[in-house]
All heavy atoms as an XYZ file, in Angstrom:
879
protein
N    -237.508    189.054    -65.106
C    -237.630    187.680    -65.529
C    -236.278    187.229    -66.049
O    -235.580    187.982    -66.702
C    -238.689    187.583    -66.616
C    -238.831    186.207    -67.150
S    -240.383    185.915    -67.997
C    -240.235    186.919    -69.421
N    -235.874    186.028    -65.767
C    -234.608    185.519    -66.265
C    -234.860    184.332    -67.153
O    -235.884    183.676    -67.097
C    -233.676    185.093    -65.112
O    -234.303    184.040    -64.404
C    -233.348    186.254    -64.214
N    -233.882    184.046    -67.987
C    -234.005    182.896    -68.854
C    -232.841    182.857    -69.804
O    -231.999    183.737    -69.796
N    -232.794    181.840    -70.613
C    -231.731    181.757    -71.603
C    -232.248    181.047    -72.828
O    -233.233    180.333    -72.794
C    -230.510    181.028    -71.022
O    -230.838    179.697    -70.719
N    -231.586    181.289    -73.918
C    -231.878    180.609    -75.165
C    -230.552    180.157    -75.730
O    -229.500    180.532    -75.228
C    -232.601    181.570    -76.123
O    -231.743    182.605    -76.503
N    -230.543    179.373    -76.794
C    -229.278    178.894    -77.340
C    -228.305    180.013    -77.685
O    -227.111    179.834    -77.596
C    -229.698    178.120    -78.593
C    -231.112    177.712    -78.335
C    -231.693    178.803    -77.486
N    -228.797    181.196    -78.044
C    -227.898    182.272    -78.443
C    -227.632    183.271    -77.328
O    -226.871    184.196    -77.499
C    -228.483    183.019    -79.650
O    -229.718    183.608    -79.277
N    -228.252    183.098    -76.157
C    -228.050    184.051    -75.079
C    -227.130    183.468    -74.022
O    -226.960    182.253    -73.934
C    -229.392    184.443    -74.451
O    -229.947    183.348    -73.766
N    -226.531    184.323    -73.195
C    -225.689    183.832    -72.109
C    -226.515    182.979    -71.148
O    -227.737    183.106    -71.093
C    -225.222    185.116    -71.419
C    -225.507    186.218    -72.363
C    -226.619    185.757    -73.240
N    -225.873    182.112    -70.357
C    -226.627    181.253    -69.462
C    -227.415    182.020    -68.414
O    -228.435    181.559    -67.943
C    -225.551    180.383    -68.808
C    -224.260    181.047    -69.094
C    -224.456    181.876    -70.308
N    -226.973    183.197    -68.025
C    -227.688    184.029    -67.062
C    -227.992    185.342    -67.759
O    -227.090    186.113    -68.044
C    -226.836    184.280    -65.820
C    -226.399    183.016    -65.168
N    -227.245    182.243    -64.413
C    -225.216    182.358    -65.199
C    -226.592    181.175    -63.980
N    -225.372    181.223    -64.444
N    -229.252    185.582    -68.059
C    -229.609    186.783    -68.804
C    -230.887    187.383    -68.259
O    -231.785    186.669    -67.837
C    -229.773    186.461    -70.287
N    -230.936    188.712    -68.249
C    -232.162    189.423    -67.875
C    -232.912    189.703    -69.154
O    -232.329    190.119    -70.145
C    -231.814    190.732    -67.166
N    -234.219    189.446    -69.124
C    -235.000    189.684    -70.329
C    -236.230    190.488    -69.992
O    -236.780    190.387    -68.918
C    -235.437    188.371    -70.955
C    -234.282    187.577    -71.502
C    -234.733    186.748    -72.626
N    -234.949    185.375    -72.202
C    -235.350    184.439    -73.028
N    -235.613    184.717    -74.250
N    -235.528    183.221    -72.605
N    -236.649    191.298    -70.932
C    -237.873    192.065    -70.766
C    -238.541    192.210    -72.108
O    -237.947    191.949    -73.152
N    -239.771    192.640    -72.108
C    -240.533    192.789    -73.337
C    -239.828    193.742    -74.286
O    -239.551    194.876    -73.940
C    -241.929    193.300    -73.013
N    -239.505    193.268    -75.470
C    -238.905    194.118    -76.482
C    -237.424    194.393    -76.283
O    -236.841    195.157    -77.020
N    -236.788    193.789    -75.292
C    -235.370    194.016    -75.059
C    -234.591    192.756    -75.390
O    -235.072    191.651    -75.237
C    -235.107    194.384    -73.598
C    -235.638    195.738    -73.227
C    -235.255    196.095    -71.832
N    -235.988    195.245    -70.906
C    -235.870    195.300    -69.599
N    -235.061    196.149    -69.058
N    -236.578    194.509    -68.827
N    -233.343    192.980    -75.796
C    -232.470    191.844    -76.037
C    -232.035    191.262    -74.701
O    -232.119    191.903    -73.669
C    -231.232    192.293    -76.814
C    -231.546    192.779    -78.212
C    -230.298    193.223    -78.929
O    -229.245    192.593    -78.741
O    -230.385    194.196    -79.657
N    -231.542    190.048    -74.714
C    -231.007    189.445    -73.500
C    -229.829    190.267    -73.007
O    -228.979    190.682    -73.782
C    -230.539    188.018    -73.774
C    -231.685    187.088    -74.098
O    -232.841    187.458    -73.843
O    -231.413    185.995    -74.612
N    -229.788    190.509    -71.710
C    -228.687    191.238    -71.083
C    -228.044    190.295    -70.080
O    -228.728    189.786    -69.189
C    -229.197    192.515    -70.374
C    -228.063    193.226    -69.673
C    -229.883    193.437    -71.362
N    -226.736    190.024    -70.193
C    -226.080    189.114    -69.255
C    -226.223    189.594    -67.815
O    -226.294    190.796    -67.551
C    -224.611    189.140    -69.677
C    -224.615    189.666    -71.066
C    -225.806    190.564    -71.179
N    -226.260    188.652    -66.887
C    -226.320    188.992    -65.465
C    -225.498    187.994    -64.669
O    -225.235    186.890    -65.124
C    -227.755    189.063    -64.981
C    -228.532    187.793    -65.113
C    -229.987    187.948    -64.782
N    -230.144    188.431    -63.425
C    -231.266    188.929    -62.947
N    -232.323    189.001    -63.697
N    -231.352    189.331    -61.717
N    -225.096    188.403    -63.482
C    -224.313    187.539    -62.612
C    -225.161    186.375    -62.097
O    -226.358    186.535    -61.871
C    -223.782    188.338    -61.416
C    -222.708    189.368    -61.736
C    -222.442    190.246    -60.517
C    -221.437    188.688    -62.190
N    -224.538    185.223    -61.874
C    -225.275    184.063    -61.360
C    -225.448    184.134    -59.842
O    -225.054    183.236    -59.108
C    -224.398    182.884    -61.786
C    -223.016    183.444    -61.771
C    -223.172    184.874    -62.240
N    -226.022    185.241    -59.371
C    -226.290    185.450    -57.948
C    -227.778    185.704    -57.782
O    -228.419    186.267    -58.664
C    -225.528    186.665    -57.416
C    -224.008    186.664    -57.510
C    -223.459    188.026    -57.140
C    -223.432    185.589    -56.601
N    -228.307    185.363    -56.620
C    -229.709    185.650    -56.362
C    -229.906    187.156    -56.235
O    -228.950    187.912    -55.991
C    -230.163    184.972    -55.066
O    -229.579    185.619    -53.944
N    -231.150    187.596    -56.372
C    -231.453    189.022    -56.206
C    -231.076    189.484    -54.807
O    -230.584    190.605    -54.623
C    -232.936    189.284    -56.489
N    -231.272    188.632    -53.813
C    -230.906    188.993    -52.439
C    -229.394    189.200    -52.323
O    -228.938    190.195    -51.739
C    -231.375    187.921    -51.457
C    -231.010    188.162    -49.992
C    -231.621    189.469    -49.486
C    -231.457    186.985    -49.130
N    -228.611    188.284    -52.893
C    -227.150    188.428    -52.854
C    -226.709    189.702    -53.570
O    -225.845    190.432    -53.075
C    -226.476    187.211    -53.502
C    -226.601    185.941    -52.701
C    -226.096    184.745    -53.481
O    -226.470    184.549    -54.644
N    -225.252    183.957    -52.850
N    -227.285    189.972    -54.735
C    -226.923    191.173    -55.480
C    -227.269    192.434    -54.694
O    -226.479    193.372    -54.629
C    -227.630    191.192    -56.834
C    -227.138    190.117    -57.778
C    -227.893    190.117    -59.075
O    -228.112    191.149    -59.679
N    -228.304    188.935    -59.523
N    -228.438    192.439    -54.076
C    -228.875    193.607    -53.309
C    -227.977    193.852    -52.112
O    -227.515    194.979    -51.889
C    -230.334    193.430    -52.843
O    -231.157    193.233    -53.994
C    -230.817    194.636    -52.067
N    -227.683    192.811    -51.346
C    -226.823    192.953    -50.166
C    -225.434    193.438    -50.579
O    -224.887    194.374    -49.986
C    -226.753    191.633    -49.369
C    -225.665    191.688    -48.301
C    -228.104    191.314    -48.753
N    -224.861    192.826    -51.611
C    -223.533    193.234    -52.058
C    -223.553    194.663    -52.588
O    -222.626    195.432    -52.338
C    -223.011    192.274    -53.123
C    -222.622    190.926    -52.547
C    -222.040    190.000    -53.591
O    -221.458    190.435    -54.580
N    -222.176    188.701    -53.363
N    -224.610    195.030    -53.295
C    -224.704    196.386    -53.831
C    -224.808    197.413    -52.703
O    -224.184    198.465    -52.746
C    -225.899    196.514    -54.781
C    -225.951    197.825    -55.492
C    -225.193    198.033    -56.638
C    -226.732    198.857    -55.019
C    -225.225    199.244    -57.293
C    -226.777    200.079    -55.668
C    -226.013    200.273    -56.809
N    -225.582    197.110    -51.674
C    -225.740    198.040    -50.556
C    -224.479    198.139    -49.700
O    -224.146    199.217    -49.206
C    -226.932    197.631    -49.686
C    -228.298    197.779    -50.348
C    -229.379    197.194    -49.452
C    -228.591    199.234    -50.686
N    -223.776    197.043    -49.538
C    -222.550    197.044    -48.725
C    -221.405    197.768    -49.421
O    -220.717    198.582    -48.816
C    -222.107    195.623    -48.402
C    -222.912    194.984    -47.326
C    -222.310    193.653    -46.965
N    -223.086    193.040    -45.890
C    -223.017    191.776    -45.562
N    -222.207    190.969    -46.228
N    -223.748    191.302    -44.592
N    -221.167    197.416    -50.671
C    -220.029    197.987    -51.410
C    -220.267    197.743    -52.900
O    -219.894    196.699    -53.431
C    -218.726    197.327    -50.950
C    -217.498    198.077    -51.422
O    -217.632    199.125    -52.083
O    -216.384    197.613    -51.108
N    -220.891    198.693    -53.593
C    -221.302    198.453    -54.978
C    -220.159    198.329    -55.988
O    -220.302    197.622    -56.982
C    -222.172    199.663    -55.307
C    -221.726    200.728    -54.362
C    -221.301    200.018    -53.116
N    -219.041    198.984    -55.741
C    -217.959    198.996    -56.745
C    -217.454    197.585    -57.062
O    -217.368    197.219    -58.242
C    -216.803    199.927    -56.321
C    -217.318    201.366    -56.134
C    -215.655    199.875    -57.328
C    -217.982    201.981    -57.350
N    -217.111    196.750    -56.076
C    -216.666    195.390    -56.425
C    -217.724    194.584    -57.177
O    -217.387    193.793    -58.059
C    -216.351    194.744    -55.069
C    -216.077    195.886    -54.165
C    -216.977    196.994    -54.639
N    -218.989    194.786    -56.839
C    -220.051    194.066    -57.541
C    -220.127    194.501    -58.998
O    -220.232    193.670    -59.905
C    -221.403    194.282    -56.848
C    -222.584    193.548    -57.473
C    -222.409    192.028    -57.369
C    -223.880    193.979    -56.799
N    -220.053    195.792    -59.241
C    -220.085    196.303    -60.619
C    -218.837    195.845    -61.370
O    -218.918    195.435    -62.537
C    -220.234    197.843    -60.629
C    -220.070    198.393    -62.036
C    -221.581    198.242    -60.037
N    -217.678    195.876    -60.719
C    -216.452    195.384    -61.362
C    -216.564    193.897    -61.697
O    -216.136    193.466    -62.762
C    -215.243    195.656    -60.464
C    -214.883    197.126    -60.396
C    -213.780    197.433    -59.394
O    -213.506    196.593    -58.498
O    -213.203    198.532    -59.495
N    -217.151    193.126    -60.796
C    -217.354    191.695    -61.064
C    -218.303    191.497    -62.241
O    -218.070    190.660    -63.117
C    -217.916    190.991    -59.825
C    -218.182    189.531    -60.061
C    -218.731    188.835    -58.845
N    -219.110    187.463    -59.211
C    -219.749    186.644    -58.410
N    -220.089    187.016    -57.192
N    -220.065    185.429    -58.821
N    -219.386    192.286    -62.260
C    -220.323    192.197    -63.386
C    -219.639    192.453    -64.709
O    -219.843    191.712    -65.678
N    -218.816    193.480    -64.754
C    -218.117    193.800    -66.002
C    -217.119    192.702    -66.370
O    -217.006    192.321    -67.537
C    -217.407    195.143    -65.886
C    -216.795    195.559    -67.196
C    -216.244    196.944    -67.152
N    -215.822    197.334    -68.491
C    -215.039    198.343    -68.736
N    -214.615    199.106    -67.750
N    -214.701    198.635    -69.966
N    -216.396    192.178    -65.369
C    -215.406    191.131    -65.635
C    -216.052    189.843    -66.134
O    -215.548    189.198    -67.056
C    -214.588    190.856    -64.376
N    -217.184    189.467    -65.536
C    -217.819    188.190    -65.882
C    -218.800    188.281    -67.044
O    -219.016    187.306    -67.752
C    -218.542    187.617    -64.662
C    -217.598    187.180    -63.571
C    -218.300    186.517    -62.407
O    -219.433    186.002    -62.575
O    -217.711    186.499    -61.299
N    -219.402    189.459    -67.230
C    -220.475    189.582    -68.226
C    -220.132    190.487    -69.395
O    -220.808    190.464    -70.415
C    -221.749    190.112    -67.554
S    -222.356    189.058    -66.230
N    -219.130    191.332    -69.249
C    -218.780    192.260    -70.315
C    -219.258    193.672    -70.011
O    -219.646    194.001    -68.893
N    -219.240    194.511    -71.033
C    -219.540    195.932    -70.876
C    -221.018    196.246    -70.689
O    -221.381    197.382    -70.418
C    -219.022    196.726    -72.076
C    -217.510    196.814    -72.091
O    -216.900    196.683    -71.011
O    -216.935    197.024    -73.172
N    -221.884    195.268    -70.828
C    -223.320    195.452    -70.629
C    -223.824    194.291    -69.777
O    -223.679    193.129    -70.148
C    -224.050    195.461    -71.978
C    -225.558    195.653    -71.927
C    -225.890    197.092    -71.542
C    -226.176    195.316    -73.268
N    -224.373    194.616    -68.614
C    -224.888    193.562    -67.743
C    -225.977    194.137    -66.853
O    -226.142    195.348    -66.744
C    -223.778    192.938    -66.884
C    -223.164    193.876    -65.902
C    -223.630    193.958    -64.602
C    -222.120    194.696    -66.276
C    -223.070    194.835    -63.691
C    -221.549    195.583    -65.376
C    -222.030    195.646    -64.073
N    -226.733    193.240    -66.234
C    -227.858    193.651    -65.388
C    -227.668    193.154    -63.966
O    -227.127    192.075    -63.743
C    -229.168    193.112    -65.957
N    -228.135    193.963    -63.024
C    -228.210    193.574    -61.620
C    -229.653    193.706    -61.172
O    -230.340    194.656    -61.553
C    -227.343    194.474    -60.736
C    -225.838    194.393    -60.911
C    -225.152    195.397    -59.991
C    -225.335    192.988    -60.626
N    -230.106    192.773    -60.375
C    -231.462    192.822    -59.818
C    -231.351    193.333    -58.391
O    -230.757    192.680    -57.537
C    -232.083    191.427    -59.843
C    -233.421    191.336    -59.185
C    -234.524    191.713    -60.143
N    -235.803    191.485    -59.479
C    -236.706    192.424    -59.320
N    -236.513    193.613    -59.804
N    -237.826    192.167    -58.702
N    -231.894    194.512    -58.124
C    -231.847    195.137    -56.812
C    -233.253    195.065    -56.217
O    -234.198    195.649    -56.767
C    -231.368    196.602    -56.901
C    -230.051    196.715    -57.687
C    -231.248    197.214    -55.510
C    -228.884    195.965    -57.102
N    -233.399    194.339    -55.122
C    -234.711    194.160    -54.501
C    -235.312    195.506    -54.114
O    -234.622    196.384    -53.603
C    -234.598    193.267    -53.267
C    -234.229    191.814    -53.538
C    -234.039    191.063    -52.217
C    -235.280    191.122    -54.385
N    -236.588    195.659    -54.373
C    -237.289    196.884    -54.043
C    -237.180    197.955    -55.105
O    -237.874    198.960    -55.056
N    -236.287    197.757    -56.063
C    -236.080    198.747    -57.121
C    -236.329    198.141    -58.494
O    -237.001    198.715    -59.323
C    -234.656    199.354    -57.059
C    -234.444    200.364    -58.166
C    -234.404    199.989    -55.699
N    -235.762    196.974    -58.740
C    -235.927    196.318    -60.029
C    -234.587    195.960    -60.643
O    -233.573    195.880    -59.950
N    -234.577    195.757    -61.936
C    -233.371    195.386    -62.662
C    -232.700    196.634    -63.206
O    -233.346    197.437    -63.875
C    -233.706    194.420    -63.817
O    -234.316    193.250    -63.258
C    -232.459    194.025    -64.585
N    -231.425    196.791    -62.887
C    -230.628    197.905    -63.403
C    -229.677    197.353    -64.452
O    -229.002    196.352    -64.234
C    -229.801    198.548    -62.305
C    -230.586    199.324    -61.297
C    -231.938    199.493    -61.237
C    -230.052    200.038    -60.185
N    -232.272    200.271    -60.168
C    -231.143    200.627    -59.501
C    -228.774    200.250    -59.703
C    -230.973    201.404    -58.365
C    -228.606    201.026    -58.571
C    -229.689    201.595    -57.926
N    -229.609    198.015    -65.591
C    -228.686    197.620    -66.648
C    -227.513    198.589    -66.621
O    -227.698    199.804    -66.656
C    -229.376    197.622    -68.030
C    -228.367    197.297    -69.132
C    -230.537    196.625    -68.044
N    -226.307    198.038    -66.549
C    -225.080    198.833    -66.500
C    -224.427    198.827    -67.874
O    -224.254    197.781    -68.482
C    -224.109    198.256    -65.463
C    -224.561    198.481    -64.053
C    -225.551    197.694    -63.490
C    -224.003    199.501    -63.295
C    -225.982    197.912    -62.191
C    -224.421    199.725    -61.992
C    -225.411    198.936    -61.440
N    -224.069    200.005    -68.349
C    -223.371    200.181    -69.614
C    -221.984    200.695    -69.244
O    -221.843    201.792    -68.718
C    -224.101    201.196    -70.523
C    -223.363    201.364    -71.837
C    -225.541    200.760    -70.744
N    -220.950    199.898    -69.519
C    -219.612    200.182    -68.998
C    -218.576    200.484    -70.076
O    -217.382    200.301    -69.843
C    -219.134    199.000    -68.154
S    -220.195    198.608    -66.769
N    -218.993    200.926    -71.218
C    -218.021    201.280    -72.251
C    -218.428    202.599    -72.896
O    -219.626    202.889    -73.018
C    -217.943    200.196    -73.324
O    -219.112    200.217    -74.129
N    -217.449    203.400    -73.306
C    -217.781    204.658    -73.983
C    -218.644    204.438    -75.222
O    -219.579    205.190    -75.473
C    -216.414    205.239    -74.351
C    -215.474    204.635    -73.365
C    -216.010    203.249    -73.101
N    -218.361    203.394    -75.967
C    -219.142    203.107    -77.179
C    -220.596    202.781    -76.826
O    -221.530    203.229    -77.483
C    -218.500    201.964    -77.948
C    -219.150    201.700    -79.265
C    -218.398    200.648    -80.023
N    -218.976    200.482    -81.341
C    -218.600    199.553    -82.170
N    -217.648    198.714    -81.835
N    -219.174    199.453    -83.347
N    -220.792    201.994    -75.762
C    -222.136    201.657    -75.327
C    -222.909    202.866    -74.841
O    -224.092    203.022    -75.132
N    -222.230    203.748    -74.109
C    -222.873    204.980    -73.635
C    -223.235    205.861    -74.819
O    -224.337    206.414    -74.878
C    -221.972    205.725    -72.633
C    -222.532    207.099    -72.308
C    -221.797    204.906    -71.368
N    -222.341    205.974    -75.793
C    -222.631    206.783    -76.986
C    -223.844    206.227    -77.728
O    -224.731    206.981    -78.142
C    -221.425    206.803    -77.922
C    -221.656    207.624    -79.162
C    -220.459    207.657    -80.097
O    -219.399    207.115    -79.751
O    -220.599    208.230    -81.188
N    -223.912    204.912    -77.874
C    -225.057    204.290    -78.545
C    -226.353    204.570    -77.777
O    -227.381    204.886    -78.365
C    -224.838    202.785    -78.657
C    -225.938    202.075    -79.399
C    -225.657    200.586    -79.535
O    -224.487    200.190    -79.613
O    -226.641    199.824    -79.563
N    -226.278    204.500    -76.450
C    -227.453    204.758    -75.638
C    -227.905    206.212    -75.775
O    -229.095    206.492    -75.907
C    -227.149    204.451    -74.169
C    -228.352    204.515    -73.274
S    -227.986    204.033    -71.590
C    -226.925    205.357    -71.065
N    -226.959    207.141    -75.790
C    -227.286    208.563    -75.918
C    -227.910    208.861    -77.276
O    -228.797    209.698    -77.386
C    -226.029    209.429    -75.679
C    -226.264    210.871    -76.057
C    -225.585    209.320    -74.233
N    -227.488    208.149    -78.306
C    -228.000    208.375    -79.656
C    -229.316    207.645    -79.931
O    -229.939    207.854    -80.955
C    -226.965    207.955    -80.690
C    -225.740    208.843    -80.681
C    -224.726    208.363    -81.709
N    -223.509    209.098    -81.631
C    -223.261    210.213    -82.312
N    -224.165    210.696    -83.113
N    -222.106    210.830    -82.190
N    -229.745    206.795    -79.006
C    -230.997    206.061    -79.168
C    -232.174    207.029    -79.054
O    -232.172    207.905    -78.193
C    -231.110    204.961    -78.093
O    -230.009    204.071    -78.241
C    -232.409    204.196    -78.214
N    -233.181    206.901    -79.911
C    -234.349    207.795    -79.819
C    -234.950    207.782    -78.418
O    -235.031    206.725    -77.774
C    -235.332    207.213    -80.842
C    -234.479    206.426    -81.786
C    -233.310    205.918    -80.981
N    -235.367    208.940    -77.971
C    -235.852    209.068    -76.589
C    -237.068    208.201    -76.294
O    -237.264    207.799    -75.155
C    -236.167    210.528    -76.270
O    -237.199    211.009    -77.113
N    -237.866    207.869    -77.297
C    -239.040    207.040    -77.026
C    -238.679    205.569    -76.806
O    -239.507    204.784    -76.367
C    -240.084    207.182    -78.130
C    -239.584    206.758    -79.494
O    -238.355    206.631    -79.683
O    -240.423    206.555    -80.386
N    -237.424    205.190    -77.084
C    -236.986    203.810    -76.876
C    -236.412    203.594    -75.476
O    -236.308    202.471    -75.014
C    -235.953    203.421    -77.925
N    -236.013    204.665    -74.801
C    -235.441    204.581    -73.457
C    -236.300    205.384    -72.503
O    -236.489    206.576    -72.689
C    -234.013    205.144    -73.451
C    -233.004    204.454    -74.353
C    -231.711    205.243    -74.383
C    -232.753    203.041    -73.879
N    -236.810    204.730    -71.470
C    -237.660    205.408    -70.496
C    -237.057    205.174    -69.116
O    -237.000    204.051    -68.650
C    -239.103    204.876    -70.558
C    -239.982    205.577    -69.536
C    -239.668    205.042    -71.956
N    -236.614    206.237    -68.476
C    -235.979    206.098    -67.166
C    -236.644    206.926    -66.085
O    -236.419    206.708    -64.914
C    -234.512    206.503    -67.268
N    -237.456    207.902    -66.441
C    -237.993    208.853    -65.480
C    -238.729    208.236    -64.314
O    -238.504    208.619    -63.164
N    -239.606    207.263    -64.549
C    -240.396    206.695    -63.457
C    -239.523    205.960    -62.453
O    -239.665    206.141    -61.246
C    -241.483    205.768    -64.010
C    -242.487    205.346    -62.969
C    -243.229    206.522    -62.323
O    -243.540    207.501    -63.030
O    -243.483    206.453    -61.116
N    -238.604    205.137    -62.935
C    -237.727    204.417    -62.009
C    -236.797    205.396    -61.305
O    -236.531    205.260    -60.118
C    -236.945    203.284    -62.710
C    -236.216    202.421    -61.682
C    -235.947    203.825    -63.711
C    -237.099    201.590    -60.823
N    -236.315    206.396    -62.019
C    -235.448    207.398    -61.405
C    -236.204    208.136    -60.310
O    -235.648    208.404    -59.240
C    -234.926    208.381    -62.465
O    -234.280    207.641    -63.500
C    -233.944    209.355    -61.870
N    -237.467    208.454    -60.552
C    -238.257    209.130    -59.525
C    -238.390    208.251    -58.287
O    -238.263    208.734    -57.160
C    -239.639    209.510    -60.054
C    -240.494    210.119    -58.998
N    -240.267    211.385    -58.522
C    -241.519    209.625    -58.279
C    -241.145    211.644    -57.560
N    -241.910    210.589    -57.410
N    -238.622    206.951    -58.476
C    -238.749    206.054    -57.324
C    -237.461    206.011    -56.521
O    -237.484    205.984    -55.301
C    -239.132    204.647    -57.777
C    -240.573    204.558    -58.186
C    -241.074    203.184    -58.525
N    -240.210    202.065    -58.266
C    -240.249    200.938    -58.956
N    -241.091    200.806    -59.960
N    -239.462    199.942    -58.668
N    -236.326    206.015    -57.211
C    -235.037    205.936    -56.525
C    -234.720    207.242    -55.799
O    -234.277    207.245    -54.664
C    -233.914    205.598    -57.531
C    -234.133    204.202    -58.105
C    -232.543    205.699    -56.868
C    -233.288    203.909    -59.313
N    -234.950    208.368    -56.469
C    -234.540    209.667    -55.938
C    -235.693    210.504    -55.423
O    -235.575    211.716    -55.296
C    -233.802    210.461    -57.027
C    -232.514    209.827    -57.465
C    -232.379    209.343    -58.754
C    -231.450    209.731    -56.600
C    -231.190    208.763    -59.169
C    -230.258    209.147    -57.001
C    -230.125    208.669    -58.288
N    -236.823    209.875    -55.091
C    -238.011    210.642    -54.705
C    -237.778    211.558    -53.515
O    -238.422    212.597    -53.400
C    -239.194    209.710    -54.441
O    -238.900    208.855    -53.355
N    -236.863    211.209    -52.643
C    -236.576    212.075    -51.505
C    -235.730    213.277    -51.860
O    -235.650    214.244    -51.100
N    -235.106    213.244    -53.028
C    -234.216    214.331    -53.444
C    -234.802    215.203    -54.547
O    -234.525    216.398    -54.598
C    -232.876    213.752    -53.934
C    -232.095    212.928    -52.918
C    -230.902    212.277    -53.594
C    -231.641    213.794    -51.754
N    -235.569    214.604    -55.464
C    -236.075    215.324    -56.625
C    -237.588    215.165    -56.729
O    -238.128    214.118    -56.402
C    -235.444    214.782    -57.920
C    -233.950    214.821    -57.925
C    -233.213    213.675    -57.698
C    -233.275    216.009    -58.163
C    -231.832    213.697    -57.703
C    -231.892    216.041    -58.172
C    -231.170    214.880    -57.939
N    -238.259    216.178    -57.248
C    -239.698    216.032    -57.476
C    -239.936    215.535    -58.908
O    -239.009    215.390    -59.684
C    -240.454    217.329    -57.189
C    -240.096    218.467    -58.134
O    -239.558    218.201    -59.225
O    -240.372    219.619    -57.784
N    -241.188    215.279    -59.255
C    -241.523    214.729    -60.575
C    -241.188    215.675    -61.725
O    -241.088    215.250    -62.860
C    -242.997    214.351    -60.633
C    -243.303    213.114    -59.851
C    -244.646    212.543    -60.291
N    -244.926    211.309    -59.603
C    -244.503    210.117    -60.017
N    -243.800    210.010    -61.103
N    -244.811    209.033    -59.324
N    -241.033    216.965    -61.463
C    -240.728    217.931    -62.521
C    -239.223    218.137    -62.700
O    -238.808    218.907    -63.552
C    -241.402    219.271    -62.215
N    -238.410    217.421    -61.925
C    -236.963    217.547    -62.031
C    -236.474    216.927    -63.341
O    -237.019    215.930    -63.804
C    -236.301    216.855    -60.843
O    -234.907    216.855    -60.995
N    -235.451    217.503    -63.924
C    -234.895    217.015    -65.184
C    -234.535    215.534    -65.106
O    -234.777    214.780    -66.046
C    -233.658    217.841    -65.564
C    -232.980    217.482    -66.873
C    -233.929    217.721    -68.043
C    -231.708    218.289    -67.040
N    -234.004    215.091    -63.989
C    -233.567    213.696    -63.866
C    -234.736    212.714    -63.888
O    -234.561    211.546    -64.195
C    -232.692    213.491    -62.605
C    -231.935    212.170    -62.692
C    -233.531    213.567    -61.341
C    -230.877    212.000    -61.647
N    -235.942    213.178    -63.600
C    -237.093    212.272    -63.565
C    -237.984    212.381    -64.800
O    -238.994    211.687    -64.883
C    -237.948    212.532    -62.311
O    -238.466    213.849    -62.367
C    -237.146    212.323    -61.041
N    -237.623    213.225    -65.740
C    -238.434    213.411    -66.945
C    -237.929    212.552    -68.093
O    -236.743    212.256    -68.192
C    -238.423    214.879    -67.379
C    -239.054    215.876    -66.408
C    -238.842    217.295    -66.908
C    -240.530    215.586    -66.214
N    -238.823    212.197    -69.010
C    -238.494    211.461    -70.225
C    -239.016    212.206    -71.442
O    -239.865    213.103    -71.319
C    -239.137    210.067    -70.207
C    -238.458    209.116    -69.263
O    -237.225    209.055    -69.273
O    -239.172    208.428    -68.501
N    -238.560    211.818    -72.607
C    -239.101    212.311    -73.864
C    -239.029    213.814    -74.042
O    -238.066    214.462    -73.663
N    -240.073    214.357    -74.633
C    -240.140    215.788    -74.965
C    -239.985    216.689    -73.740
O    -239.249    217.677    -73.789
C    -241.434    216.096    -75.718
C    -241.391    217.377    -76.503
C    -240.273    217.403    -77.556
O    -240.036    216.376    -78.220
O    -239.638    218.467    -77.696
N    -240.670    216.403    -72.616
C    -240.473    217.256    -71.443
C    -239.005    217.316    -70.983
O    -238.504    218.362    -70.601
C    -241.354    216.614    -70.365
C    -242.403    215.882    -71.134
C    -241.705    215.404    -72.382
N    -238.303    216.187    -71.067
C    -236.883    216.163    -70.706
C    -236.066    217.041    -71.650
O    -235.245    217.841    -71.215
C    -236.361    214.722    -70.739
C    -234.890    214.630    -70.480
N    -234.370    214.564    -69.210
C    -233.835    214.598    -71.328
C    -233.045    214.486    -69.289
N    -232.700    214.507    -70.572
N    -236.329    216.888    -72.952
C    -235.589    217.674    -73.948
C    -235.849    219.166    -73.795
O    -234.945    219.992    -73.957
C    -235.934    217.213    -75.350
C    -235.474    215.795    -75.707
C    -236.003    215.401    -77.089
C    -233.970    215.674    -75.658
N    -237.096    219.545    -73.508
C    -237.441    220.957    -73.347
C    -236.709    221.576    -72.157
O    -236.244    222.710    -72.240
C    -238.939    221.114    -73.169
C    -239.722    220.865    -74.443
C    -241.227    220.865    -74.207
O    -241.675    221.152    -73.065
O    -241.958    220.576    -75.169
N    -236.607    220.853    -71.051
C    -235.966    221.401    -69.860
C    -234.468    221.331    -69.952
O    -233.762    222.062    -69.269
C    -236.433    220.643    -68.608
C    -237.914    220.797    -68.443
C    -238.475    221.161    -67.154
N    -237.722    221.873    -66.174
C    -237.813    221.637    -64.890
N    -238.592    220.676    -64.451
N    -237.155    222.354    -64.027
N    -233.944    220.423    -70.742
C    -232.496    220.253    -70.900
C    -231.952    221.435    -71.618
O    -231.034    222.061    -71.431
C    -232.222    218.971    -71.689
C    -230.905    218.346    -71.392
C    -230.790    217.045    -72.062
N    -230.212    217.301    -73.369
C    -230.059    216.424    -74.306
N    -230.484    215.214    -74.137
N    -229.522    216.722    -75.445
């Protein structure tokens, strides 16, 4: 879902319980095509126009949030595991490579135990 408020950027991705995340002013189709053709320029454009945290909407997969700074990655790593859930989407993306019991597709306690 997209939207904006007086304090958010004009193009922002929003979800339940999440803060507004800036996004490029491109349609999901444009973002998907550009990402599939050559993702690096698209990610570089996102960082240049939106900053170190931005979202891309990839058709068939959903919204991906990119964290492009060491400080942002450190904050994400230190966030409690119950606040970040990636296993289900990761499984959908990598289902041909990893099974549901793979470390990359696990969240929470099961992820920590296998790590």
